[in-house]
MARGU-609067 format. One record per atom (N, C-alpha, C): residue number from 1; z, x, y. Coordinates in nm, 4 decimals, decimal comma. Layout:
NUM	Z	X	Y
...
end
This chain:
1	0,5018	1,6098	3,9126
1	0,5558	1,5225	3,8059
1	0,7130	1,5198	3,8061
2	0,7712	1,4133	3,8083
2	0,9214	1,4135	3,7943
2	0,9558	1,3794	3,6433
3	1,0653	1,4187	3,6081
3	1,1015	1,4007	3,4699
3	1,1654	1,2608	3,4450
4	1,2032	1,1917	3,5432
4	1,2477	1,0552	3,5214
4	1,1360	0,9557	3,5123
5	1,1405	0,8848	3,4046
5	1,0370	0,7769	3,3858
5	1,0714	0,6507	3,4635
6	0,9672	0,5766	3,5241
6	0,9998	0,4559	3,5983
6	1,0499	0,3436	3,5181
7	1,0237	0,3540	3,3836
7	1,0548	0,2529	3,2838
7	1,1587	0,3089	3,1856
8	1,2370	0,2137	3,1362
8	1,3408	0,2758	3,0309
8	1,2620	0,3275	2,9021
9	1,3084	0,4408	2,8567
9	1,2415	0,4941	2,7359
9	1,2785	0,4141	2,6076
10	1,1911	0,3915	2,5291
10	1,2060	0,3222	2,4039
10	1,2541	0,4261	2,2952
11	1,3205	0,3684	2,1897
11	1,3464	0,4577	2,0807
11	1,2221	0,4938	2,0132
12	1,2001	0,6156	1,9775
12	1,0861	0,6550	1,9040
12	1,0667	0,5731	1,7759
13	0,9398	0,5352	1,7360
13	0,9294	0,4440	1,6187
13	0,9844	0,5089	1,4993
14	0,9781	0,6368	1,4808
14	1,0228	0,7032	1,3672
14	1,1807	0,6886	1,3431
15	1,2511	0,6692	1,4561
15	1,3894	0,6592	1,4532
15	1,4329	0,5254	1,3885
16	1,3425	0,4247	1,4069
16	1,3630	0,2955	1,3504
16	1,3593	0,2957	1,2023
17	1,2874	0,3871	1,1476
17	1,2714	0,3947	1,0063
17	1,3717	0,4965	0,9360
18	1,4738	0,5429	1,0108
18	1,5662	0,6358	0,9521
18	1,6702	0,5608	0,8627
19	1,6733	0,5955	0,7443
19	1,7598	0,5265	0,6538
19	1,9110	0,5446	0,6877
20	1,9423	0,6423	0,7644
20	2,0864	0,6579	0,8087
20	2,1194	0,5644	0,9114
21	2,0103	0,5373	1,0018
21	2,0263	0,4388	1,1046
21	2,0239	0,2925	1,0655
22	1,9331	0,2614	0,9805
22	1,9074	0,1301	0,9255
22	1,8816	0,1244	0,7665
23	1,9879	0,1403	0,6992
23	1,9707	0,1609	0,5542
23	1,9262	0,0262	0,4853
24	1,9468	-0,0947	0,5542
24	1,9119	-0,2151	0,4868
24	1,7616	-0,2370	0,4790
25	1,6791	-0,1672	0,5534
25	1,5395	-0,1707	0,5547
25	1,4811	-0,1370	0,4202
26	1,5605	-0,0516	0,3366
26	1,4999	-0,0021	0,2094
26	1,5798	-0,0541	0,0847
27	1,6673	-0,1569	0,1062
27	1,7435	-0,2269	0,0020
27	1,6492	-0,2916	-0,0895
28	1,6501	-0,2618	-0,2182
28	1,5622	-0,3253	-0,3170
28	1,4143	-0,2957	-0,3109
29	1,3716	-0,2015	-0,2324
29	1,2305	-0,1721	-0,2087
29	1,1657	-0,1322	-0,3349
30	1,2201	-0,0471	-0,4149
30	1,1558	0,0044	-0,5401
30	1,1309	-0,1127	-0,6470
31	1,2364	-0,2036	-0,6598
31	1,2061	-0,3022	-0,7577
31	1,1094	-0,3974	-0,7104
32	1,1158	-0,4208	-0,5789
32	1,0059	-0,5297	-0,5283
32	0,8680	-0,4495	-0,5261
33	0,8503	-0,3259	-0,5063
33	0,7211	-0,2654	-0,5220
33	0,6626	-0,2702	-0,6589
34	0,7552	-0,2643	-0,7605
34	0,7028	-0,2793	-0,8959
34	0,6501	-0,4180	-0,9232
35	0,7232	-0,5177	-0,8772
35	0,6773	-0,6538	-0,8881
35	0,5448	-0,6701	-0,8125
36	0,5358	-0,6184	-0,6914
36	0,4187	-0,6261	-0,6094
36	0,3041	-0,5607	-0,6788
37	0,3319	-0,4485	-0,7403
37	0,2186	-0,3794	-0,8089
37	0,1561	-0,4667	-0,9150
38	0,2543	-0,5393	-0,9973
38	0,1984	-0,6234	-1,1066
38	0,1145	-0,7366	-1,0521
39	0,1645	-0,7965	-0,9453
39	0,0827	-0,9009	-0,8795
39	-0,0547	-0,8459	-0,8333
40	-0,0531	-0,7336	-0,7651
40	-0,1730	-0,6772	-0,7076
40	-0,2776	-0,6308	-0,8250
41	-0,2195	-0,5818	-0,9294
41	-0,2904	-0,5325	-1,0457
41	-0,3571	-0,6529	-1,1087
42	-0,2909	-0,7646	-1,1187
42	-0,3568	-0,8934	-1,1624
42	-0,4704	-0,9361	-1,0745
43	-0,4482	-0,9307	-0,9404
43	-0,5572	-0,9710	-0,8491
43	-0,6715	-0,8860	-0,8617
44	-0,6494	-0,7490	-0,8653
44	-0,7633	-0,6603	-0,8862
44	-0,8343	-0,6817	-1,0196
45	-0,7575	-0,7054	-1,1257
45	-0,8210	-0,7433	-1,2510
45	-0,9157	-0,8779	-1,2367
46	-0,8656	-0,9619	-1,1674
46	-0,9434	-1,0899	-1,1434
46	-1,0726	-1,0668	-1,0614
47	-1,0551	-0,9846	-0,9548
47	-1,1760	-0,9474	-0,8761
47	-1,2720	-0,8657	-0,9667
48	-1,2179	-0,7769	-1,0486
48	-1,3137	-0,7020	-1,1401
48	-1,3795	-0,7912	-1,2371
49	-1,3076	-0,8905	-1,2942
49	-1,3779	-0,9872	-1,3887
49	-1,4879	-1,0531	-1,3110
50	-1,4672	-1,1068	-1,1849
50	-1,5624	-1,1781	-1,1220
50	-1,6839	-1,0764	-1,0820
51	-1,6583	-0,9659	-1,0351
51	-1,7616	-0,8698	-1,0086
51	-1,8372	-0,8207	-1,1356
52	-1,7676	-0,8176	-1,2476
52	-1,8426	-0,7908	-1,3734
52	-1,9391	-0,8990	-1,4129
53	-1,9087	-1,0116	-1,3952
53	-1,9995	-1,1280	-1,4245
53	-2,1219	-1,1244	-1,3385
54	-2,1048	-1,0904	-1,2072
54	-2,2065	-1,0816	-1,1094
54	-2,2920	-0,9662	-1,1461
55	-2,2397	-0,8501	-1,1872
55	-2,3150	-0,7341	-1,2296
55	-2,3954	-0,7689	-1,3592
56	-2,3345	-0,8414	-1,4459
56	-2,4022	-0,8785	-1,5675
56	-2,5300	-0,9629	-1,5392
57	-2,5201	-1,0532	-1,4542
57	-2,6386	-1,1319	-1,4100
57	-2,7331	-1,0575	-1,3467
58	-2,6925	-0,9656	-1,2551
58	-2,7892	-0,8875	-1,1894
58	-2,8513	-0,7812	-1,2773
59	-2,7832	-0,7491	-1,3794
59	-2,8327	-0,6575	-1,4824
59	-2,9578	-0,7250	-1,5518
60	-2,9479	-0,8475	-1,5783
60	-3,0646	-0,9200	-1,6439
60	-3,1901	-0,9178	-1,5489
61	-3,1598	-0,9377	-1,4237
61	-3,2724	-0,9333	-1,3338
61	-3,3265	-0,8008	-1,2919
62	-3,2429	-0,6919	-1,2983
62	-3,2895	-0,5616	-1,2681
62	-3,3202	-0,4826	-1,3932
63	-3,3364	-0,5437	-1,5206
63	-3,3764	-0,4885	-1,6404
63	-3,2695	-0,3851	-1,6792
64	-3,1413	-0,4091	-1,6524
64	-3,0351	-0,3335	-1,6949
64	-2,9857	-0,2240	-1,6022
65	-3,0554	-0,2053	-1,4900
65	-3,0126	-0,1127	-1,3914
65	-2,8874	-0,1276	-1,3292
66	-2,8584	-0,2593	-1,2969
66	-2,7295	-0,2875	-1,2354
66	-2,6102	-0,2655	-1,3267
67	-2,6296	-0,2597	-1,4542
67	-2,5249	-0,2427	-1,5475
67	-2,4607	-0,1010	-1,5309
68	-2,5319	-0,0216	-1,4675
68	-2,4750	0,1224	-1,4423
68	-2,3452	0,1106	-1,3495
69	-2,3431	-0,0034	-1,2832
69	-2,2234	-0,0199	-1,1876
69	-2,1017	-0,0525	-1,2503
70	-2,0986	-0,0861	-1,3865
70	-1,9828	-0,1272	-1,4609
70	-1,8650	-0,0187	-1,4480
71	-1,9039	0,1037	-1,4558
71	-1,7985	0,2041	-1,4533
71	-1,7232	0,2123	-1,3206
72	-1,7822	0,1625	-1,2039
72	-1,7266	0,1643	-1,0795
72	-1,6533	0,0336	-1,0378
73	-1,6577	-0,0738	-1,1222
73	-1,6175	-0,2003	-1,0786
73	-1,4684	-0,1935	-1,0379
74	-1,3783	-0,1482	-1,1344
74	-1,2365	-0,1545	-1,1168
74	-1,1941	-0,0627	-0,9937
75	-1,2497	0,0618	-0,9887
75	-1,2025	0,1455	-0,8777
75	-1,2464	0,0891	-0,7468
76	-1,3749	0,0310	-0,7388
76	-1,4222	-0,0263	-0,6104
76	-1,3464	-0,1559	-0,5784
77	-1,3084	-0,2411	-0,6821
77	-1,2277	-0,3542	-0,6461
77	-1,0917	-0,3178	-0,5935
78	-1,0343	-0,2177	-0,6586
78	-0,8903	-0,1769	-0,6063
78	-0,8957	-0,1211	-0,4749
79	-1,0034	-0,0291	-0,4410
79	-1,0065	0,0312	-0,3137
79	-1,0363	-0,0762	-0,2045
80	-1,1330	-0,1632	-0,2287
80	-1,1675	-0,2656	-0,1181
80	-1,0467	-0,3607	-0,1115
81	-0,9823	-0,4025	-0,2159
81	-0,8731	-0,4911	-0,2015
81	-0,7567	-0,4289	-0,1220
82	-0,7231	-0,3116	-0,1600
82	-0,6212	-0,2468	-0,0941
82	-0,6510	-0,2114	0,0544
83	-0,7779	-0,1687	0,0743
83	-0,8132	-0,1317	0,2072
83	-0,8062	-0,2589	0,2981
84	-0,8567	-0,3730	0,2422
84	-0,8647	-0,4954	0,3165
84	-0,7294	-0,5589	0,3522
85	-0,6457	-0,5465	0,2530
85	-0,5090	-0,6116	0,2743
85	-0,3937	-0,5189	0,3366
86	-0,3902	-0,4009	0,2667
86	-0,2910	-0,3044	0,3185
86	-0,3252	-0,2529	0,4588
87	-0,4623	-0,2393	0,4810
87	-0,5181	-0,1909	0,6055
87	-0,5217	-0,2907	0,7108
88	-0,4783	-0,4160	0,6865
88	-0,5010	-0,5337	0,7750
88	-0,3805	-0,5248	0,8784
89	-0,3768	-0,6241	0,9677
89	-0,2703	-0,6390	1,0709
89	-0,1361	-0,6706	0,9971
90	-0,1308	-0,7328	0,8862
90	-0,0037	-0,7582	0,8148
90	0,0484	-0,6433	0,7380
91	-0,0400	-0,5422	0,7203
91	-0,0002	-0,4172	0,6487
91	0,0708	-0,4418	0,5146
92	0,0136	-0,5374	0,4434
92	0,0753	-0,5720	0,3147
92	-0,0320	-0,6336	0,2167
93	-0,0292	-0,5896	0,0940
93	-0,1192	-0,6591	-0,0049
93	-0,0598	-0,7882	-0,0399
94	-0,1289	-0,8752	-0,1081
94	-0,0779	-1,0056	-0,1481
94	0,0574	-1,0027	-0,2235
95	0,0635	-0,8951	-0,3100
95	0,1963	-0,8737	-0,3841
95	0,3096	-0,8372	-0,2911
96	0,2730	-0,7505	-0,1963
96	0,3839	-0,7153	-0,1067
96	0,4169	-0,8223	-0,0130
97	0,3292	-0,9106	0,0240
97	0,3673	-1,0329	0,1078
97	0,4576	-1,1185	0,0215
98	0,4250	-1,1397	-0,1033
98	0,5104	-1,2259	-0,1951
98	0,6509	-1,1752	-0,2095
99	0,6679	-1,0347	-0,2112
99	0,7910	-0,9785	-0,2233
99	0,8629	-0,9400	-0,0950
100	0,8015	-0,9696	0,0140
100	0,8699	-0,9446	0,1481
100	0,8585	-0,8027	0,1826
101	0,7613	-0,7212	0,1663
101	0,7466	-0,5934	0,1985
101	0,6266	-0,5706	0,2903
102	0,6450	-0,4574	0,3697
102	0,5337	-0,4213	0,4577
102	0,5224	-0,2721	0,4599
103	0,4135	-0,2243	0,4914
103	0,3915	-0,0754	0,5007
103	0,3832	-0,0242	0,6378
104	0,4266	0,0891	0,6526
104	0,4283	0,1622	0,7885
104	0,3988	0,3124	0,7705
105	0,3422	0,3738	0,8674
105	0,3232	0,5076	0,8648
105	0,4552	0,5821	0,9040
106	0,4663	0,6954	0,8855
106	0,5945	0,7741	0,9167
106	0,6273	0,7540	1,0664
107	0,5331	0,7319	1,1575
107	0,5695	0,7268	1,2909
107	0,5804	0,5745	1,3424
108	0,5700	0,4771	1,2470
108	0,5874	0,3436	1,2803
108	0,4634	0,2600	1,2931
109	0,3457	0,3338	1,2941
109	0,2231	0,2493	1,3061
109	0,1823	0,1844	1,1712
110	0,0872	0,0976	1,1754
110	0,0382	0,0375	1,0589
110	-0,0715	0,1272	0,9946
111	-0,0914	0,1249	0,8553
111	-0,1913	0,2063	0,7987
111	-0,3241	0,1304	0,8228
112	-0,4243	0,2044	0,8451
112	-0,5699	0,1468	0,8598
112	-0,6351	0,1421	0,7183
113	-0,7570	0,1107	0,7234
113	-0,8358	0,0952	0,5988
113	-0,8471	0,2239	0,5195
114	-0,8647	0,3347	0,5881
114	-0,8864	0,4711	0,5216
114	-0,7436	0,5160	0,4554
115	-0,6460	0,4915	0,5194
115	-0,5056	0,5352	0,4699
115	-0,4847	0,4426	0,3450
116	-0,5026	0,3116	0,3681
116	-0,4788	0,2188	0,2573
116	-0,5625	0,2408	0,1326
117	-0,6845	0,2810	0,1527
117	-0,7773	0,3176	0,0461
117	-0,7330	0,4448	-0,0194
118	-0,6918	0,5501	0,0548
118	-0,6403	0,6715	0,0074
118	-0,5061	0,6421	-0,0735
119	-0,4323	0,5493	-0,0291
119	-0,3019	0,5193	-0,0908
119	-0,3255	0,4620	-0,2313
120	-0,4179	0,3744	-0,2482
120	-0,4480	0,3253	-0,3835
120	-0,5120	0,4204	-0,4709
121	-0,5865	0,5080	-0,4202
121	-0,6455	0,6210	-0,5016
121	-0,5372	0,7149	-0,5442
122	-0,4499	0,7496	-0,4590
122	-0,3353	0,8364	-0,5020
122	-0,2310	0,7711	-0,5934
123	-0,2172	0,6429	-0,5691
123	-0,1353	0,5705	-0,6576
123	-0,1831	0,5630	-0,7981
124	-0,3073	0,5319	-0,8165
124	-0,3663	0,5278	-0,9557
124	-0,3739	0,6628	-1,0220
125	-0,4004	0,7669	-0,9374
125	-0,3959	0,8975	-0,9936
125	-0,2569	0,9415	-1,0375
126	-0,1588	0,9125	-0,9546
126	-0,0236	0,9567	-0,9859
126	0,0268	0,8712	-1,1075
127	-0,0098	0,7424	-1,1159
127	0,0328	0,6650	-1,2282
127	-0,0327	0,7206	-1,3668
128	-0,1633	0,7505	-1,3482
128	-0,2305	0,7981	-1,4739
128	-0,1776	0,9372	-1,5144
129	-0,1314	1,0189	-1,4228
129	-0,0805	1,1434	-1,4593
129	0,0631	1,1472	-1,4947
130	0,1462	1,0795	-1,4201
130	0,2940	1,0710	-1,4401
130	0,3468	0,9534	-1,5060
131	0,2741	0,8586	-1,5358
131	0,3016	0,7292	-1,5854
131	0,4317	0,6732	-1,5191
132	0,5396	0,6476	-1,5934
132	0,6514	0,5795	-1,5377
132	0,7391	0,6840	-1,4536
133	0,7231	0,8146	-1,4662
133	0,8010	0,9056	-1,3972
133	0,7709	0,9157	-1,2461
134	0,6535	0,8510	-1,2049
134	0,6296	0,8468	-1,0613
134	0,7322	0,7608	-0,9858
135	0,8057	0,6775	-1,0547
135	0,9104	0,5916	-0,9989
135	1,0389	0,6771	-0,9743
136	1,0490	0,7836	-1,0556
136	1,1690	0,8663	-1,0406
136	1,1871	0,9296	-0,9009
137	1,0734	0,9618	-0,8485
137	1,0688	1,0253	-0,7134
137	1,1341	0,9309	-0,6121
138	1,1107	0,8034	-0,6293
138	1,1721	0,7104	-0,5345
138	1,3177	0,6997	-0,5414
139	1,3738	0,7343	-0,6495
139	1,5173	0,7402	-0,6661
139	1,5898	0,8457	-0,5841
140	1,5156	0,9545	-0,5545
140	1,5759	1,0728	-0,4937
140	1,5303	1,0826	-0,3546
141	1,4499	1,0009	-0,2931
141	1,4060	1,0205	-0,1588
141	1,4845	0,9165	-0,0720
142	1,5198	0,9536	0,0519
142	1,6025	0,8701	0,1394
142	1,5321	0,7419	0,1688
143	1,4022	0,7431	0,1842
143	1,3267	0,6235	0,2299
143	1,2630	0,5551	0,1060
144	1,3058	0,5915	-0,0177
144	1,2502	0,5236	-0,1485
144	1,0990	0,5383	-0,1513
145	1,0557	0,6552	-0,1047
145	0,9035	0,6872	-0,1142
145	0,8703	0,7421	-0,2441
146	0,7592	0,7101	-0,2914
146	0,7106	0,7682	-0,4087
146	0,6166	0,8909	-0,3725
147	0,5749	0,9533	-0,4730
147	0,5024	1,0813	-0,4534
147	0,3744	1,0699	-0,3596
148	0,2968	0,9622	-0,3824
148	0,1744	0,9400	-0,3061
148	0,2183	0,9011	-0,1634
149	0,3345	0,8322	-0,1445
149	0,3731	0,7865	-0,0144
149	0,4189	0,9150	0,0709
150	0,4747	1,0224	0,0027
150	0,5106	1,1372	0,0770
150	0,3815	1,2121	0,1177
151	0,2780	1,2129	0,0297
151	0,1632	1,2811	0,0684
151	0,0879	1,2329	0,1808
152	0,0963	1,0905	0,1827
152	0,0156	1,0136	0,2931
152	0,1078	0,9901	0,4110
153	0,2361	1,0013	0,4020
153	0,3210	0,9689	0,5146
153	0,3350	0,8202	0,5384
154	0,3368	0,7411	0,4220
154	0,3464	0,6086	0,4346
154	0,4953	0,5642	0,3732
155	0,5457	0,4478	0,4191
155	0,6754	0,4036	0,3748
155	0,6758	0,2454	0,3660
156	0,7508	0,1880	0,2856
156	0,7526	0,0489	0,2651
156	0,8890	0,0009	0,3018
157	0,8945	-0,1053	0,3732
157	1,0261	-0,1556	0,4295
157	1,0385	-0,3045	0,4085
158	1,1438	-0,3651	0,4186
158	1,1700	-0,5121	0,4130
158	1,1062	-0,5703	0,5400
159	1,0088	-0,6641	0,5226
159	0,9396	-0,7130	0,6439
159	1,0321	-0,8100	0,7195
160	1,1186	-0,8839	0,6588
160	1,2057	-0,9662	0,7321
160	1,2973	-0,9003	0,8289
161	1,3595	-0,7871	0,7730
161	1,4463	-0,7134	0,8502
161	1,3792	-0,6324	0,9660
162	1,2601	-0,5927	0,9318
162	1,1816	-0,5155	1,0326
162	1,1457	-0,6047	1,1448
163	1,1054	-0,7311	1,1148
163	1,0712	-0,8270	1,2226
163	1,1882	-0,8982	1,2903
164	1,3122	-0,8699	1,2425
164	1,4294	-0,9196	1,2970
164	1,4573	-1,0696	1,2495
165	1,4093	-1,1022	1,1333
165	1,4367	-1,2342	1,0772
165	1,5563	-1,2493	0,9840
166	1,6104	-1,1289	0,9550
166	1,7144	-1,1339	0,8566
166	1,8484	-1,0757	0,9140
end
């Protein structure tokens, strides 16, 4: 094997997400993530309301057995919504698309369904334990990552700049 590659070597994907190399990718990310969270929370609440009505009707037909699912409606809606949207080819929930953000893994790949589902679980756990203080972590990290982002190796960047539109 020779050490020279027949093709030019590309920059490693993780170098493209270095805030020292491209700091504009992270401009305004935290504030846009807060807005995206609000939009996504409303979408999940809407999905929860729809699922609750369906469970209510099913409960009548199953003599109340389906009503046992009420405790799992919100977590299931949040996990399925995030897994389907954040884990998709666009790598963004509807709120993130609205605010111009996209998710990437530390090495540049897009998160799949499992990482996206774990992301929302860790997000709600960290918010319930640390409330607004979870945002403080983002002020001190170079890539504006929150605590659950650091655990999962995810980061959020400006979609327009990443795709070369800005």
